[in-house]
ZAMIVEX-68909 format. One line per field, with one value per residue (C-alpha): residue number from 1; chain; x, y, z. Coordinates in steps of 0.001 Angstrom, whole numbers, padded with zeros to 6 digits. Each point is the difference from the previous one (the first is absolute). Last residue first. Layout:
// residues N
pos	[NUM / ...]
unit	[A / ...]
x	[X / ...]
y	[Y / ...]
z	[Z / ...]
This chain:
// residues 395
pos	[395 / 394 / 393 / 392 / 391 / 390 / 389 / 388 / 387 / 386 / 385 / 384 / 383 / 382 / 381 / 380 / 379 / 378 / 377 / 376 / 375 / 374 / 373 / 372 / 371 / 370 / 369 / 368 / 367 / 366 / 365 / 364 / 363 / 362 / 361 / 360 / 359 / 358 / 357 / 356 / 355 / 354 / 353 / 352 / 351 / 350 / 349 / 348 / 347 / 346 / 345 / 344 / 343 / 342 / 341 / 340 / 339 / 338 / 337 / 336 / 335 / 334 / 333 / 332 / 331 / 330 / 329 / 328 / 327 / 326 / 325 / 324 / 323 / 322 / 321 / 320 / 319 / 318 / 317 / 316 / 315 / 314 / 313 / 312 / 311 / 310 / 309 / 308 / 307 / 306 / 305 / 304 / 303 / 302 / 301 / 300 / 299 / 298 / 297 / 296 / 295 / 294 / 293 / 292 / 291 / 290 / 289 / 288 / 287 / 286 / 285 / 284 / 283 / 282 / 281 / 280 / 279 / 278 / 277 / 276 / 275 / 274 / 273 / 272 / 271 / 270 / 269 / 268 / 267 / 266 / 265 / 264 / 263 / 262 / 261 / 260 / 259 / 258 / 257 / 256 / 255 / 254 / 253 / 252 / 251 / 250 / 249 / 248 / 247 / 246 / 245 / 244 / 243 / 242 / 241 / 240 / 239 / 238 / 237 / 236 / 235 / 234 / 233 / 232 / 231 / 230 / 229 / 228 / 227 / 226 / 225 / 224 / 223 / 222 / 221 / 220 / 219 / 218 / 217 / 216 / 215 / 214 / 213 / 212 / 211 / 210 / 209 / 208 / 207 / 206 / 205 / 204 / 203 / 202 / 201 / 200 / 199 / 198 / 197 / 196 / 195 / 194 / 193 / 192 / 191 / 190 / 189 / 188 / 187 / 186 / 185 / 184 / 183 / 182 / 181 / 180 / 179 / 178 / 177 / 176 / 175 / 174 / 173 / 172 / 171 / 170 / 169 / 168 / 167 / 166 / 165 / 164 / 163 / 162 / 161 / 160 / 159 / 158 / 157 / 156 / 155 / 154 / 153 / 152 / 151 / 150 / 149 / 148 / 147 / 146 / 145 / 144 / 143 / 142 / 141 / 140 / 139 / 138 / 137 / 136 / 135 / 134 / 133 / 132 / 131 / 130 / 129 / 128 / 127 / 126 / 125 / 124 / 123 / 122 / 121 / 120 / 119 / 118 / 117 / 116 / 115 / 114 / 113 / 112 / 111 / 110 / 109 / 108 / 107 / 106 / 105 / 104 / 103 / 102 / 101 / 100 / 99 / 98 / 97 / 96 / 95 / 94 / 93 / 92 / 91 / 90 / 89 / 88 / 87 / 86 / 85 / 84 / 83 / 82 / 81 / 80 / 79 / 78 / 77 / 76 / 75 / 74 / 73 / 72 / 71 / 70 / 69 / 68 / 67 / 66 / 65 / 64 / 63 / 62 / 61 / 60 / 59 / 58 / 57 / 56 / 55 / 54 / 53 / 52 / 51 / 50 / 49 / 48 / 47 / 46 / 45 / 44 / 43 / 42 / 41 / 40 / 39 / 38 / 37 / 36 / 35 / 34 / 33 / 32 / 31 / 30 / 29 / 28 / 27 / 26 / 25 / 24 / 23 / 22 / 21 / 20 / 19 / 18 / 17 / 16 / 15 / 14 / 13 / 12 / 11 / 10 / 9 / 8 / 7 / 6 / 5 / 4 / 3 / 2 / 1]
unit	[A / A / A / A / A / A / A / A / A / A / A / A / A / A / A / A / A / A / A / A / A / A / A / A / A / A / A / A / A / A / A / A / A / A / A / A / A / A / A / A / A / A / A / A / A / A / A / A / A / A / A / A / A / A / A / A / A / A / A / A / A / A / A / A / A / A / A / A / A / A / A / A / A / A / A / A / A / A / A / A / A / A / A / A / A / A / A / A / A / A / A / A / A / A / A / A / A / A / A / A / A / A / A / A / A / A / A / A / A / A / A / A / A / A / A / A / A / A / A / A / A / A / A / A / A / A / A / A / A / A / A / A / A / A / A / A / A / A / A / A / A / A / A / A / A / A / A / A / A / A / A / A / A / A / A / A / A / A / A / A / A / A / A / A / A / A / A / A / A / A / A / A / A / A / A / A / A / A / A / A / A / A / A / A / A / A / A / A / A / A / A / A / A / A / A / A / A / A / A / A / A / A / A / A / A / A / A / A / A / A / A / A / A / A / A / A / A / A / A / A / A / A / A / A / A / A / A / A / A / A / A / A / A / A / A / A / A / A / A / A / A / A / A / A / A / A / A / A / A / A / A / A / A / A / A / A / A / A / A / A / A / A / A / A / A / A / A / A / A / A / A / A / A / A / A / A / A / A / A / A / A / A / A / A / A / A / A / A / A / A / A / A / A / A / A / A / A / A / A / A / A / A / A / A / A / A / A / A / A / A / A / A / A / A / A / A / A / A / A / A / A / A / A / A / A / A / A / A / A / A / A / A / A / A / A / A / A / A / A / A / A / A / A / A / A / A / A / A / A / A / A / A / A / A / A / A / A / A / A / A / A / A / A / A / A / A / A / A / A / A / A / A / A / A / A / A / A / A / A / A / A / A / A / A / A / A / A / A / A / A / A / A / A / A / A]
x	[016317 / -001647 / -003471 / -001131 / -003415 / 000163 / -000501 / -001190 / 001119 / 003865 / -000212 / -000338 / 001430 / -002502 / 001819 / -001254 / 003036 / 000657 / 003978 / 000054 / 000375 / 001033 / 004294 / -000790 / -000056 / -002314 / -003148 / -002488 / -003095 / -003786 / -000052 / 003328 / 000971 / 002719 / 000230 / 000977 / 002632 / -000420 / 000294 / -003928 / 000418 / 001892 / -002373 / -001958 / 001883 / -001025 / 002944 / -000295 / -003577 / 000405 / 002524 / -002757 / -002501 / 002044 / 000634 / -003469 / -001356 / 003033 / -001362 / -003898 / 000784 / 002243 / -002920 / -003061 / 001784 / 000537 / -003866 / -000759 / 002690 / -001551 / -004051 / 001154 / 001761 / -003277 / -001912 / 002215 / -000504 / -003129 / -000397 / 001942 / -001767 / -003494 / 001236 / 000848 / -003458 / -001384 / 001645 / -001102 / -003120 / -001120 / 001607 / -001128 / -000744 / 002872 / 002087 / 000560 / -002038 / -002725 / 002420 / 002096 / -003422 / -000831 / 003406 / -000011 / -003632 / 001148 / 003177 / -002693 / -002016 / 002653 / 001301 / -003421 / -000032 / 002829 / -000763 / -003649 / 002028 / 002389 / -002866 / -001945 / 003138 / 000797 / -003644 / 000020 / 003172 / -001147 / -003428 / 002532 / 002319 / -003424 / -001268 / 003536 / -000084 / -000104 / 002607 / 003289 / -001639 / -001317 / 003422 / 001409 / -002218 / 000855 / 003761 / 003062 / -002232 / 001094 / -001309 / -001344 / 000358 / 003317 / 003023 / -002423 / -001703 / 003316 / 000563 / 001678 / -000092 / 001722 / -002731 / -002145 / -001846 / -001984 / -001741 / -000158 / -001879 / -001896 / -001281 / -002859 / 000590 / 001714 / 002327 / 003222 / -001533 / -001506 / 003441 / 001474 / -002477 / 000582 / 003863 / -000079 / 001911 / -003148 / -001049 / 003109 / -000700 / 000110 / 002869 / 001859 / -000765 / -002495 / -001393 / -003851 / -002148 / -000563 / -001882 / -001256 / -002057 / -001094 / -003508 / -001970 / -002376 / 000991 / -001755 / 002606 / 002855 / -001278 / -000056 / 003349 / 001763 / -002269 / 001258 / 003663 / -000778 / -001563 / 002636 / 002814 / -001776 / 000138 / 001831 / 001374 / -000608 / -001868 / -003427 / -002186 / -003635 / -000794 / -000726 / -002086 / 000878 / -001958 / 001014 / -002153 / 001446 / 003196 / 003688 / -001207 / -002253 / 002947 / 002535 / -002915 / -000897 / 003658 / 000714 / -002702 / 000992 / 003729 / -000430 / -001670 / -003436 / -001089 / 003379 / 001079 / -000789 / -001227 / -001801 / -000392 / -003414 / -000426 / 003638 / 001055 / 003530 / -000368 / 003603 / 002210 / 000414 / 003813 / 000628 / 002585 / 001815 / 000926 / 000078 / -002037 / 002487 / 000746 / 003615 / -001479 / -002291 / 002829 / 002396 / -002357 / -000981 / 003553 / 000470 / -003248 / 001156 / 003598 / -001645 / -002985 / 003086 / 002088 / -002652 / 000877 / 001584 / 002972 / 003204 / 002112 / 002627 / 001470 / -002478 / 000342 / -004100 / -001506 / -000509 / -001071 / 001503 / 001229 / 003742 / -000515 / -000596 / -001236 / 001075 / -001412 / 002640 / 000166 / -001996 / -002172 / -002634 / -001160 / -003923 / 001301 / -002588 / 002923 / 003180 / 003167 / 002381 / 000803 / 003262 / 000618 / 003884 / 000273 / -002517 / 001396 / 003351 / -002049 / -002301 / -003397 / -002833 / -003318 / -002913 / -003559 / -003360 / -003322 / -003448 / -000042 / 003836 / 002854 / 004110 / 000745 / 003255 / 003879 / 002593 / 003466 / 002386 / 000833 / -002112 / -002633 / -002226 / -003892 / -002529 / -003614 / -001004 / 000885 / -002516 / 000441 / 002214 / 001861 / 002579 / 002116 / 003066 / 000779 / -003314 / -001137 / 003611 / -001843 / 003456 / 000043 / -004131 / 000690 / 003683 / -002415 / -003018 / 002942 / 001807 / -003313 / -001105 / 003342 / -000163 / -002970 / 000908 / -001145 / -002362 / -000126 / -001877 / -000039 / -002255]
y	[108390 / -002849 / 001128 / -000176 / -001371 / -000016 / -002791 / -000100 / 000095 / -001883 / 001172 / -001735 / 001764 / -001181 / 000586 / 001539 / -000458 / 002955 / -001060 / -003945 / -001459 / -003680 / 001580 / 001228 / -003265 / -001349 / 001161 / -001729 / -000839 / 001073 / 000992 / 001617 / 000628 / 001975 / -000987 / 003061 / 000060 / 002785 / -002747 / -000380 / -001485 / -003070 / -001016 / -000595 / -002130 / -002542 / -002026 / 001831 / -000790 / -003424 / -000676 / 001815 / -001991 / -003184 / 001089 / 000643 / -003301 / -002039 / 001726 / -000626 / -004210 / 000299 / 001237 / -001387 / -003457 / 000322 / 001616 / -003680 / -001860 / 001657 / -000823 / -003725 / -000390 / 001655 / -002577 / -003069 / 001789 / 000486 / -003983 / -001009 / 001624 / -001770 / -003066 / 000292 / 001469 / -002875 / -002751 / 001275 / 000272 / -003788 / 000370 / -002832 / -001865 / 000416 / 000946 / -003367 / -001589 / -001408 / -001933 / -001472 / -000954 / -001774 / -001872 / -001273 / -001341 / -001458 / -002101 / -000510 / -002065 / -001337 / -001833 / -001018 / -001474 / -001949 / -001432 / -001075 / -001428 / -001805 / -001408 / -000991 / -001636 / -002424 / -000820 / -000944 / -001698 / -002033 / -001193 / -001108 / -001867 / -001989 / -000411 / -001817 / -000197 / -002792 / -001381 / 000482 / -001848 / -002388 / -000780 / -000116 / -002826 / -001289 / -000325 / 001682 / 002672 / 001050 / 002993 / 000615 / -003833 / -000609 / -001227 / -001095 / -002337 / -001474 / -001374 / 000712 / -001560 / 001657 / 001280 / -003088 / -001352 / 002505 / 003102 / 001782 / 003122 / 001121 / 003404 / -000708 / 000373 / -003149 / -000502 / -000615 / -001975 / -002498 / 000087 / -000816 / -003044 / -001249 / 000483 / -003208 / 001095 / 000370 / -003553 / -001233 / 001191 / -003831 / -001077 / 002899 / -000908 / 000563 / 002950 / 001214 / 001160 / 003625 / 001866 / 003719 / 001719 / 003551 / 001959 / -003376 / -001775 / 002119 / -002717 / 000111 / 000627 / -002568 / -002121 / 000475 / -000715 / -003377 / -001169 / 000489 / -001857 / -002675 / -000443 / 000201 / -002821 / -002377 / -002897 / 000177 / 003341 / 002683 / -001353 / 003225 / 001619 / 002833 / 001851 / 003504 / 002177 / 002273 / 002956 / 001168 / -001195 / 001716 / -000970 / -002559 / -001275 / 000332 / -002062 / -002812 / -000351 / 000088 / -002665 / -002232 / 000047 / -000795 / -002608 / -002880 / -000650 / 002516 / -000574 / 003332 / 003254 / 003053 / 003049 / 002603 / 002163 / 003489 / 001329 / 002609 / 000805 / -001594 / -001546 / 001992 / -001947 / -001501 / 000961 / 002891 / -002349 / -002783 / -003447 / -001010 / 002202 / -002880 / -000223 / -000748 / -002751 / -001621 / 000689 / -001499 / -003438 / -000761 / 000187 / -002039 / -002752 / -000466 / -000223 / -002213 / -002584 / 000182 / -001393 / -003707 / 000273 / 002172 / -002256 / 001058 / -000800 / 000482 / 001235 / 000604 / -000433 / 002157 / -000716 / 003276 / 000410 / 003151 / -000546 / -003619 / -000168 / -003480 / -002934 / -001199 / -001043 / 000417 / -000752 / 003035 / -001006 / 003069 / 001615 / 004103 / 002678 / 002348 / -000786 / -002514 / 001191 / -003141 / -002296 / -000106 / -000830 / 003379 / -000850 / -002549 / 002067 / 003128 / -001770 / -001488 / 001039 / -000575 / 000402 / -002272 / 000549 / -001980 / -000477 / 000812 / -000958 / 002372 / 000238 / 003754 / 001256 / 001110 / -000014 / 000621 / 002273 / 002178 / 002242 / -001785 / -001553 / 000289 / -002585 / 001325 / -003302 / -003113 / -002752 / -003382 / -003205 / -001331 / -002580 / -001384 / -000811 / 000583 / 000761 / -004183 / -000942 / 001474 / 000985 / 003743 / 000396 / -001216 / 002365 / 002705 / -000431 / -000683 / 003099 / 002221 / -001403 / 000937 / 003340 / 001060 / -000957 / -003614 / -000243 / -002456 / 001062 / -001416 / 000378]
z	[-053773 / 001675 / 000941 / 003724 / 001800 / 003893 / 002585 / 003660 / 003861 / -000239 / -003564 / -003374 / -003014 / -002993 / -003726 / -003496 / -002545 / -001797 / -000855 / 000800 / 003383 / 000228 / -000131 / 003517 / 001352 / 002865 / -000957 / 001335 / -001755 / -000183 / -003599 / 001109 / 003733 / 002167 / 003555 / 002459 / 003369 / 002620 / 003054 / -000773 / -003399 / 001786 / 002988 / -003648 / -001332 / 002719 / 001576 / 003517 / -000026 / -001299 / 002911 / 002226 / -001218 / 000722 / 003406 / 001301 / -001667 / 001953 / 003089 / -000847 / -000563 / 003060 / 001913 / -001332 / 000821 / 003361 / -000035 / -001545 / 002638 / 002805 / -001335 / -000480 / 003897 / 001168 / -001629 / 001311 / 003510 / -000476 / -000664 / 002468 / 002278 / -001292 / 000136 / 003829 / 000512 / -002023 / 001999 / 002858 / -000741 / 000926 / 003803 / 001800 / -002998 / -002257 / 002873 / 000989 / 003100 / -001786 / -002044 / 002594 / 001874 / -003297 / -000220 / 003520 / -000435 / -004133 / 001863 / 003099 / -002544 / -001676 / 003620 / 000356 / -003639 / 000685 / 003754 / -002086 / -002758 / 002101 / 001883 / -003212 / -000831 / 002745 / -000053 / -003363 / 000533 / 003037 / -002152 / -002743 / 002268 / 001411 / -003151 / -001186 / -003794 / -001804 / -003124 / 002379 / 002941 / -002088 / -001970 / 003740 / 001037 / -003166 / 000686 / -000836 / -002937 / -003377 / -001681 / -003475 / -001088 / -002178 / 002045 / 002671 / -002740 / -001124 / 003146 / 002864 / 003592 / 003177 / 001487 / -000314 / -002688 / -002582 / 000656 / -003182 / -000046 / -003476 / -001135 / -002261 / -003949 / -000050 / -003207 / 002745 / 002289 / -003270 / -001530 / 003298 / 000538 / -003648 / 000747 / 002563 / 003375 / 001929 / -001025 / 001177 / 004149 / 000400 / -002016 / 001938 / 003403 / 002074 / 001852 / -000326 / -002517 / -001873 / -002777 / 001647 / -002554 / 000234 / -000764 / -000574 / -001981 / -003212 / -002086 / -002991 / 002953 / 002573 / -003295 / -001351 / 003334 / 000614 / -003688 / 001245 / 003155 / -002180 / -001877 / 002519 / 001959 / -002975 / 001935 / 003461 / 002113 / 000840 / -000997 / -000320 / 001453 / -000850 / 003519 / 000745 / 002818 / 000903 / 002965 / 002091 / 003079 / -001266 / 001878 / 001870 / -002636 / -002366 / 002315 / 001002 / -003640 / -001258 / 002556 / -000744 / -004047 / 000736 / 002742 / -002237 / -001648 / -003214 / -001662 / -001457 / -001701 / 002078 / -001306 / 002576 / -000393 / 001584 / -000754 / 001661 / -000848 / -003559 / -000516 / -002454 / -003167 / -001243 / -003921 / 001277 / 002524 / -003086 / 001356 / -003445 / -001871 / -003027 / 001261 / 003802 / -001104 / -002206 / 003270 / 002008 / -002417 / -000610 / 004244 / 000640 / -002651 / 001459 / 003678 / -001515 / -001613 / 003100 / 001931 / -000348 / 003643 / -000394 / 001657 / 002992 / 002228 / 003649 / 001584 / 003994 / 000282 / 002919 / 003910 / 002127 / 003475 / -000707 / 001150 / -000284 / -003727 / 000039 / -002806 / -003630 / -002217 / -003329 / -003445 / -001652 / -003042 / -001305 / -000838 / -000820 / 000928 / 001670 / -001841 / -000351 / -002545 / -002303 / 000110 / 003924 / 000710 / 001567 / 002267 / 001913 / 000610 / 000697 / 002873 / -000556 / 002663 / -000154 / 002311 / 000548 / -001909 / 000476 / -000914 / -004082 / -000543 / 000785 / 000281 / 001671 / -000865 / 000716 / -002472 / 001485 / -002470 / 002701 / -001824 / 000619 / -002740 / 001684 / -000893 / 002028 / -001853 / -001752 / -000576 / 001121 / -000375 / 002885 / 000359 / 002910 / 001087 / 003329 / 001818 / -001479 / 002289 / 003471 / 001817 / -001191 / 000682 / 003287 / 000686 / -000940 / 002199 / 002918 / -000549 / -000530 / 003433 / 001588 / -001342 / 001288 / 003243 / 001647 / 002758 / 003197 / 002638 / 003252 / 002982]
């Protein structure tokens, strides 16, 4: 039995030829919302065009991109004109865009940028104002539609992570007229009645127009004034709203918001077990270390020979006493020697010493007579010898 199989290249080439032969695909006008926009360094533009249900890849070469009168951005609704063909290497079809026009959404983008700049200047996006998300909340407040995938995803993720968590839903419209006012009012109610520990506001993906209530100033100011921390989970990961910038924390999806708000009890239990094991090991090491220190202390001389220190101190003290005694004796000896020297000098200079050599001292009225003219005839005087005194009279 024979099989007429074709290669992948042949299949892709065949499909490309069919696309190229279809006149409806060679000149087509498609409208949708830009996402995953990338301005390549070569000048080519790569992006995805999407609506509520589908998406298609697009490429706009540099020669066509240079003619654009505006800068494409994610979230813009546009109309593109070009041809649809298959990129043979990857086997995917895409629109090769030759021209692009804004599809009536330019005003919304302009309003978005103006309000964003205004609120940023006022400090509503300031990181210092953002409140921390509680680590172990008991009640999660949710502001979203009561019907839809968002609340189901939040409930499923939250209860899976913590079966005891309480979800409190205040249903609000998430698009259309009056939605922004109701969202702001429910944020106020949540705060006034303290209905939750943390609030999640969110909705699923959509166009810029669908997400517009979360770009309203009244919602931004309500989030900023909230005493309760708020997690914003609006749209898909690539969607950004004013609420995301003002909120205390942005989550890429509602499911991610639930993961950020609700701690996983299993992970907490594992952490507790890990901490318990670490503390047990640490305590065991601590006890072993203290035991080693105790044994070391008990082997020290202070315990094995407690009198050794006293004896060593006594020896040192005796040494100091001996040094002091020696010093005192030395001082006494030196003093005695100096005393003898001084006495000898004094004795040498004494007048009495002179008298022993045959000299005498003449005194009158207890005064020493040094000159003969101090005496007169008949004056009574005293003559001092080495062995005593004798009286005499001047003739």
